C-alpha positions as CSV (number, residue, x, y, z in Angstrom):
1,M,0.0,0.0,0.0
2,E,1.1,3.6,-0.6
3,V,0.8,6.3,2.0
4,F,1.8,10.0,1.8
5,V,3.9,11.6,4.5
6,R,3.8,15.3,4.8
7,I,6.6,16.8,6.9
8,I,6.3,20.2,8.5
9,S,9.5,21.2,10.3
10,A,11.1,24.4,11.4
11,F,14.5,22.6,11.4
12,R,16.7,23.5,8.4
13,Q,18.2,20.0,8.2
14,I,14.7,18.6,7.6
15,P,13.0,20.1,4.6
16,N,9.3,20.6,4.5
17,S,8.0,18.1,1.9
18,T,5.6,15.3,1.0
19,I,7.0,11.9,0.3
20,S,5.4,8.6,-0.8
21,I,6.1,5.5,1.2
22,T,5.2,2.0,0.3
23,L,4.3,-0.3,3.2
24,E,2.9,-3.9,3.5
25,D,-0.9,-4.2,3.8
26,G,-1.9,-4.1,7.5
27,A,0.9,-1.8,8.5
28,K,0.5,0.3,11.6
29,L,1.8,3.8,12.3
30,A,4.7,2.2,14.3
31,D,5.8,0.4,11.1
32,L,5.8,3.7,9.2
33,I,7.9,5.4,11.9
34,A,10.4,2.5,11.8
35,S,10.6,2.9,8.0
36,L,11.2,6.7,8.3
37,D,14.0,6.1,10.9
38,Q,15.9,4.2,8.2
39,M,15.8,7.3,5.9
40,E,19.0,9.3,6.3
41,D,17.3,12.7,5.6
42,L,14.7,12.2,8.4
43,R,16.9,11.0,11.3
44,G,16.7,14.5,12.9
45,L,13.0,14.0,13.6
46,R,12.4,13.3,17.3
47,Y,9.2,11.3,17.2
48,P,8.3,11.6,20.9
49,N,8.2,15.4,20.3
50,T,6.5,15.2,16.9
51,V,2.8,15.7,16.5
52,I,1.5,13.0,14.2
53,L,-1.9,13.1,12.4
54,I,-3.4,10.6,10.1
55,N,-5.9,12.3,7.7
56,K,-5.9,15.3,10.0
57,K,-7.0,13.2,13.0
58,S,-5.2,12.3,16.2
59,C,-3.8,8.7,16.3
60,S,-1.6,6.3,18.2
61,V,1.3,4.2,17.1
62,E,-1.1,1.2,17.0
63,T,-3.3,2.9,14.4
64,N,-3.7,0.9,11.2
65,L,-2.8,2.6,8.0
66,H,-4.7,2.3,4.7
67,Q,-4.0,2.9,1.1
68,G,-3.7,6.7,0.3
69,D,-3.6,7.9,3.9
70,E,-1.9,11.2,4.5
71,I,0.3,11.3,7.6
72,M,1.4,14.7,8.8
73,L,4.6,14.9,11.0
74,I,4.7,18.3,12.7
75,Q,7.7,19.4,14.6
76,P,6.6,22.0,17.2
77,L,8.9,24.8,18.1
78,A,10.0,25.3,21.7
79,G,11.6,28.2,23.3
80,G,11.0,31.1,25.5
């Protein structure tokens, strides 16, 4: 199955972009995160601090993914 990952990041080393990822049928969000961890350009994302939405809705790592889902990874800014 093919899903689309939209990355929204304020960090210069991680460009804002949308990428297509192919996963096995029945994959969960945790499987997608594991796949993204293997991609050199995305190693700077810190998933515990990243807001993750599937089709603009809250989710957990156990959420099942489906063909054509849009996953948004949003890196919030922190500071004072």
